Structures are given as structure tokens and as C-alpha cells.
N, C-alpha and C positions, 0 to 999 in steps of 0.2 A: 134630401141633403143628405142624410143616413145614409141611402142607400147608391149614393153618388161615394162617397167616401168607400164603400165598399168597392169599387167599378174599377176606381184607380188604384187602389192593394195589389187587384187582380192583376192589373195591366201591368204593375210594375213586375215584378213576380215572374211574369211571362216571357218577358223583355230579359231579365236576366237569366231567364233559360235559354233562350236564341241563344244566346254571347255565349255560355259555356256550352253551347254543343257545337260551335263555329270555330273554338279557338283549335290551330295547327300546330305542330312540334316536331323537329325531329328525333329519333330515340334508337337508341343501338345497341343492343349490349354484346358482353363479353366476358368469358372463364377466363382470368388467372390462374397459370397454377403455379404454386409455391413451393419450389424442395427444399427441403434441410437437410443439407446429407453430415452422417456425424465421421470423428475420430477416428480413427484404427485406434483402439486400447488393447495394449501387447506387453507382457512381463515372461520374462526368459530365468530361470534358474540355474547356478552354475557349479555343483557339486563337487569336492575333494574329500572323498574318502574311503577306508581301506575295509570291508569288513571283515575285522582279526576275528582267527578262530584260537588260537592258545593267548590269551590276555590273561598278563602275569602284574600284577601291583607291580608298581615302576612303571610298568611300557605306558607311552602319550603315546596316542593314536592321531595323525593327522586327521583335523577334520573343519574346513572350513565352503564359503557356501557365501555364492551374489548374486544380486540380483538385477538384473540390467531394465531396459527402460527401452521395449523391443517397439513403442507404439510410434504416435502423435499425439501424447497426453502426459501434461504432466502428473507424474506419481506422488507418491505419501510410500514412505516401507515402512512397517511396522514386525515382527520377530516374536514369536512368544514359543518357549518350548519348555520340554513335560518329560518327566525322567522315570523310567519303573525297573528294577530289581524283582526277578522269580527266582529264587533257589532252585536247584536240580529237579525237588518233587513236586516244585510249581506254586511257591508258598510266596506268597511277595512281602522283600525282604526291605527294614526303611533304604534311604538313601543317604543315612548318616549311621554310625557306631562310636557309642562310646567319645561323641563328642569328633568325628574322621567322617569328613565327605569320601567317603565311595568312590566316586565319582568325579573328579576335581572338571571343571569348566574352562581353558583356559582362554580367556576373551583380549579379541584382539582389537586391535585400532578405538581405544577407547576414545578418541577423538572426531571421531565420526559417529558411535554408536552411544547412545543417552538410554539408559535402562527408569522407566517409568511404570511404576502402577504394574506390575507384571507383565511390560513388553519391552523391549531391545527397540528403540526408533531409530531409523537413519536421520542425523540432524536437519539433512537436507533436501530441499525440493531433487528429488528426481527426473532431468528431465527427457525427452526422448535422446535415444543414440547413451545416454548414462550410464554408468554401473557402479552400484554400490563396493564398498570394499567389505568383506569379509566380516562379521562381529564377535565369530569363535576361529582361535587358531587352532587348537590340538585336545585332545580330551585324555587324560590323564590315570591311571589306575593307581588308586592313594597309594605306598609302598608303606603307606601306618597303620593300613588295617589288618588287624588284627584275628585272625580267623578261627574259630572253633573248632574244637578236634579233641578223640579222647586218646589218653593212652595208656597201656596197659606195661608191663615190662616178666617179664619171661629170664629167669637161668635156665640153663642145661649145659652139664658139664663144665659147672663153673664158667660157663659165657653168657651174662646179662643180655640180653636184649628188649631196645623198646620200642614198642611200635605203635602208631600214633595214624588214627582215623578219624577224617570231617565227618562229623554229624552228618553230614547231606543234606543241610539243609539252609547254609551256609552261604558264603560269599565265592568260594570255591564249584566250578561247575555249572556256577548261573548264570545267568543273560541277564543284561542288561541292555537298554530301548530307551535310544535316545528321542524324543521325537520336535522337528522343527515343525515350527507353521506362520508360512507366511503370508502378508496380509498387501495389497496394498487395494489403492487406492485414490480416486481422480484428488490431487490436490488442494484444488481448491475448495471440498469439500469433509476435510480427511477429520476436521474438527467436532464436526457433528454427524460425520460416519461414524465416527471410532468415539463418539463420548469421550476428549479428553479437552483435557486444557494444554499439554504437552505445546509448545510453541515448537515446528517445523520450521526451517531458514527456508525464504526464497532463492540463498542462493549460495555459494561458497563460500568460502573465504579465499581473497585472490594473494600471493604473493605480499608479504611481506613488504617489499620493494617499492611495491606499483603501490599499495596504501599509504608510504609514507609521505614516496614522491605528487600526490593529491593534495597534501597538506605541507609543500616545499613551500619558503619563503621564494618567491617573483622577485626581489628586490635585487639591488646588485651588492656586492661585500662593498664595493666603494661609499656605500650611503647606510652603512649601519655604524650606528653611535650610540643606539641603546642597550646596553648588557645585560635586559632581562629580554630578549626577542628568543622566544622558548622552540625556534623550525629550524629546518637546517637551510643552507643556503648553498650556493654553486661556487662551482673554484673550477676551474679551467684552466687546465695544463700545453705546454709544447709537447713535442716529443722527445724521451732521452735517447741513451743510448739503448735499451731494454722496451722502452713502451713507446705505443706509439698517440699520437696526441688524444688526452681524454677527456671528459669531464665528470667528476666527482661532488659529491655529494656530502656536506660535513655540518653536524652542528655543533655551535662556538657559541661563547658568551661564558657567562658563571654559571646561568641557568635555564639550560633547554631542556623540555619535554623529553627526554630519550631515554628513559629508565627501563626495564624490559624483568623479565623474569626469565630464568635457564636456571638448569641442571636441578628440578624438581625431586625429593624423594618421593611422592605422592602426586600424581600428575593430573589428581582432580581434587587435590587442595593448596592453594597457590602460598597458603601460610611456609610450606615448604622450601621456599622455593628459595635461590640466590636471586640478588640484586644484581644486575649489570646494566653495561651504560650500553648506547649504541652510537660509534665515535661515526660514523656514516653509511651511504651506499656506494661500491666502486666498480669500475666495469674493473676486472683483474679475469688472469688466463687461471684454468682449470688443468688438471693433469694431464688433458687428453689435447695441451696448446688451445684450448676455445678461451675467446674471450666472451666471459659469461657475468651477466649484473649480479653482484654478491652486497650482504649487509654487515657490517665489520662492528661484532661486540668486543667490550674487554671489561673484566670482573671491576665490580667496584669499590670494595671494598677486601683485602685479603691481606690475612699479616702473614706472612711467609717474606725469610730470605733466605738466600744461599748465594753460591759462587756465579757467575757466569761459567764458568770452565773450570771446575777443583784441578784441569790439567792444563790449568795457566792457559793455555795454546787460546790466541781469537780466532779461533777453527767454530764456527755455527753447527755444521755438519759433524762436529764430536765431538758438541761441549752436555758436559753434564746438567747443563740446563732445558740444552734442547731432548735428550733421551727423558728427561725425567717429567719434562711438559705430553712427553707424546707414547710417555708410559705408564708406568705409575697414576702420573694425574689426571691423563685421559683414559685408565682403567678407571679411578675414583668420579667418573660426571655415571650419571643414570645411562641407560641402554635409549632414555630417548632422546637428551641428551648429546650422547654420540652422534647419532644418526644425524643430527642437525651440522654439523660440522661438515664444511666442504673441504676436499683439498688443496687448495691454492698455491699459485709460485708466490713467494716473497722475495724480496730485491736485500744483495747483501752485497751492495757499493760506499765502498768508504766516504765516508761525513766528517769533515775536517771541522773540528773544535771551537775555529771559531771564524763559521758561516756567515756572510754576510747580510744572505734574508733567509725563509721562511720560505720560496721558491730555489734559490738555490739548492739547497736544502732536500728539498723533494724529488731535487733533479740526482743532487750528487747518492742518494738513495739507489735510485735507480742507473746507477751507470756502473759500466764493464772494471770499475778500477778497484781492485778491492787490496788486503793486502798480500805479498808472496804468498801463491800457491794457493784462495781462497779460491772459495768457488763466486761466482756473482750472482748467483741464487739457490736460492732451495724450493723445493714441492713436499712438504707439509699438511699437518692438519694446525696444529697452536704454537703459535711461537709468542712473541714481546712484540710493543708496539714501536712505532715507527716513530723517531726524533718527532716529525714532520705531523706525527697524532697530535701531540699535544700543541706546537707553535702555529699550527689555522685553527684552533680555538679562541686565541686569543681575538677580542673583538672589539673594543671600546676604542676607536680611532685608528682599525687596523692598517692605516697603510704607518702610520709612524711609533708602530711598538712592536709588540713579536711577528707579524705578517711580514717587513717587511726589515725589517734589523732587527738582528741578533740580541737576546733580551736578555742581559748581565741583572744579575739580582745578589745585590749586595745580602739583602735579607728578606724575610717573609709582606714586609710592607713598603718596601721600594718602588717608588709611584713609576718610577721607568717604564716597571713589567707588571704592573698593574695586575700581580697574579689572582686577586678573586675574582678578574673578571674571565679565566679560563676554568672550567669544569672537572679539568683535567689533570689542573694544576699538584706537580709533582714539587712535594716539598724535600723529600726525603732523597735521600738516596735508592736511584731504580735504576734499570736495567735498561737501555735499548738493543734494538737489532743490529742496529747497522757499526761497521770496523772502522777502531782508529787503526792505521797506516804508519807511526813514528817506532810501534815494536810492537812482537811478536804476541804479548804476554796483555798487550793491554785493550781493553774495551771501553766503552761506550756507556756513559748512565747521564742521568739527571742529576745533580744536584740545586738543591735552591729555583727550581724552573730554567738550568741552564747546563746544554750540556757539556760537561767534562771526560776527560779520562781518568779509569783507575783499573787496576790489575785487576785481570779476570778472575784470581781468585779469592778475591773478598768478597764479602757477604756486604749485596743489596737486596731493596725490593724486588719484589716480580710481577709484571700484570697481563697476565696469561691472556693473550689476545688471540681472534680467528676472525675466518670468515663464516659467515652460513652459507648452506643451499639453497640454492636458485628457488628450492618450491618450500620453503620452510612461507608457512601461512601468519596473518596476524589476525587474531581473533578476538580482541577484547583490548581495552587498556585507554588510557591517554598519555600515557608517556610519564606523567606526572609521578614527586618519587610514591605517592601513598596509595596510586591509582598504573603499576609498570606498566608495560603489554605485554600481552598473554602471547605467546607463541605457539606454533602446531605444525610439522608437518605428516 
């Protein structure tokens, strides 16, 4: 029995081997070539600089440099600088003397560049084909620098001569070297490559008009019943004597989120800014006759009273108010604030104080009917509000208050006017832009929320108003009173 079992086992193994040998199959072998093609990485630098050979204290020399992404890869950009002064004798000199910086770097475009830990970072991703602004504008040889010199006095035949000579080891006859180092790196690797926590934004801010329109309320004004809707609403207007059919977007109600910082004494410190309010976004005519979309803002609080025209006449083009706003007041604004204001056409049509609806008021403002000899429009920078700028802000049940009917207010609590429903409600006498047609020395103003006529030479409050250029950006903020929008040009 034992031997028989052994034979059976061997037999089974033999069968298995035979089966394995007789298995047939199809087979093939192919080489697959995987090609990886990299994108082109390219950067170009453009400099504007002419080396001065007779640089004197007080001289300013232009020095700009921009970076262009000439490749196909998104880039991050940063710049570092080093400075060196060498005397005529070859000795190293300090960058400052007695607390005075010898060579002053005049930075530009602070909204685009940010200094952090030794570097000036371009704050946005540089996409292919894009160009940075220049972080530097010019370099000035500080006029307050005092040079070392030795003076001797001689007297010859009663003539006194004082001779002063430099030590030869100071900032005169010296050499100043400014070295700018530009670095670029693949955008999605900048944090690790540069070992920085500085955040470079993936895109530039959009125009403020585009940003605000994305959060506009899409409901119709006829359905507006809540006095605390915070966004803009759409208003469509038929053509007038001076305008085509237009659609504009306005903040209404008593609590819209339309606060904005403007006219900062220090662009880097928001606490130095004034608070303004956004009236809305409008299609307006610029100085070239082109229709452009611009944001209109008004000063929120300004304790300033003056005559519409101290010379009595209700002619805006010769008025003391227009002269002041576009002269002394304009010049008091920061350079950044001035550069944001767009030159725009303002309409000067006659407004009847007994107008029956806000839309009629809007049409009258843009009519060609003026007081005798007056122009129907003015093209300039700073004006004051239209009467309709306030009337369109009334919100709660707008169809039966100031939106459709003239708003006569006996006092600030008159329920027929609901002054608390308008964020721009003007209780004190406040001048408005448009003409009154009954007398050459009579102008229009708001009085307790309603339009009335007054002598142009009387004193009343003013609210500076203007349109911002269409390239102004909105870079942060929510528009709330404690978090106004922040602008950049």
C-alpha cells in the first residue's frame, strides 16, 4: 500500500507538468514614449535712468524700473536694494549724516508694492504678458546735507578773504551707487522658494464699478419695502434732452453699505482718511464726449457753509462755489485723491421747486432749459449734488413717497416724508447744483428734505460731489460704517 500511494503522487505531478507545458497565449510588447514639454519662462526688465555726472544737493534724478513677464509661466516678483557712498579718497561713507538721509529714494505706486523684511514685493501675480508698475520714481540728493569743509581767513591790504575747502573725504566729489536686485520665481512656488510668509495675491483688484455691481440687489425697486436693504438698486431712465436712455445703480434706504475711505493723508494708514458715501454707479460723459461708467461719491460730513455765489448770479460757471471747489478745495486734497477724480459733464437744467415726481426732476436736471443766458451743462471735476441724488434714495414704499411724489416736510419727523428712510437726508439748508428759473439771483437748496429757492449769496451747507475715474479699484472693505471700502488708482 505504501508503494502504491507513492506512484499515485508522482503521476499527479506528471500530469500537472504536462498541462503547464501545453498552455498557449497571445502576447505583444510595445514601447510607449511619454513626452513632457515645459513652458517657457521669461522675464524682461526695463529701466529709465541717466547717470548724472554733476549731482548736486537738491537734484532729483529719475529712476524707474519695471518687470515684464515675457514667458508662459505665472511669476512672483520682488526687489531688494543696496546703497553705497564712497568718498573721493575711496573711503566708505554712511548712508545718513547727523540723522539726515543723504540719498532719498522716492518710492512710487505704494498700492502695488509692499515692503516686507528687506524686500519690495509686487503684490500681485504677474501673468504672462503683464508688466509691473515701478516701485521707484526717482532719487534725490538731500539738500539738507551739510558737507565737511575747513575755512581760512586772510586779510590783505584791508581786504578780507575767506576760503573754504572740503576735506576731500565727504559727500562732495563722491560716488553713490544704488544696486537693485530683481528676483522672479514661479508664482505657485514663491512662498517656499523665498521662505516668506508674505502673501502675493493671485489677481489684481477689479475696477470698483465691476466689484460693486456683483453685489447689487437684483430685485426691482417696486418690490422694495425694507428700509435696511444695504445694496444698490437699478433705475432705468428714458432719454432726456441731453442724455440717451440710461440705466444707473443707486444706494437707497437709511442704512446702505456705501461708506468709502477717501483723501487719506497717509495712504498706508486708514485712520488718516475721510469717510465719504457712494451715491451709485452711473453712465456719464467724460471730457472727450465718451460715455463711461463711473462711481459717484459725496462727502459724508463736512461742516462748511458758504454762498452758492457771492456775486449773486445763479450762473454755475462763474459762481464762487464752483471756483472754491475746483480751486482751494481741490488743492487741499491729497495727490492720490486728486488723481482719482474724473472730469465729467454735469447737467444744469432748470428745476421747478414744485416738481411732482423724482423722475420728472431727473429729466428737468438734464433738460436744455436754463435761466436766461446760462449754459445747460458744465464739464469739470467737483460739483455738488443734484436734487435727484437725494430724492432717489427714499426707499420704504417708494411708489408713494419721494420716489414718485414731491416730498414736502414740515419738520424732520413728518411721516409723509420719512426722512430716516434716506441715508442722504438733508435737514439743514444745503445747496444743490441746478438752476431756478424765476430770478437771476435765486438758487436752489434742500430745506428740511425738500427743494426750495433761496438767494444765491446766502450761506448754506455744501456737500462736495464728483465721479471717480473708471480705473479706480476697490481693494478691500465691506462698505459698512466701521469697515468702509478702500480704493486704489
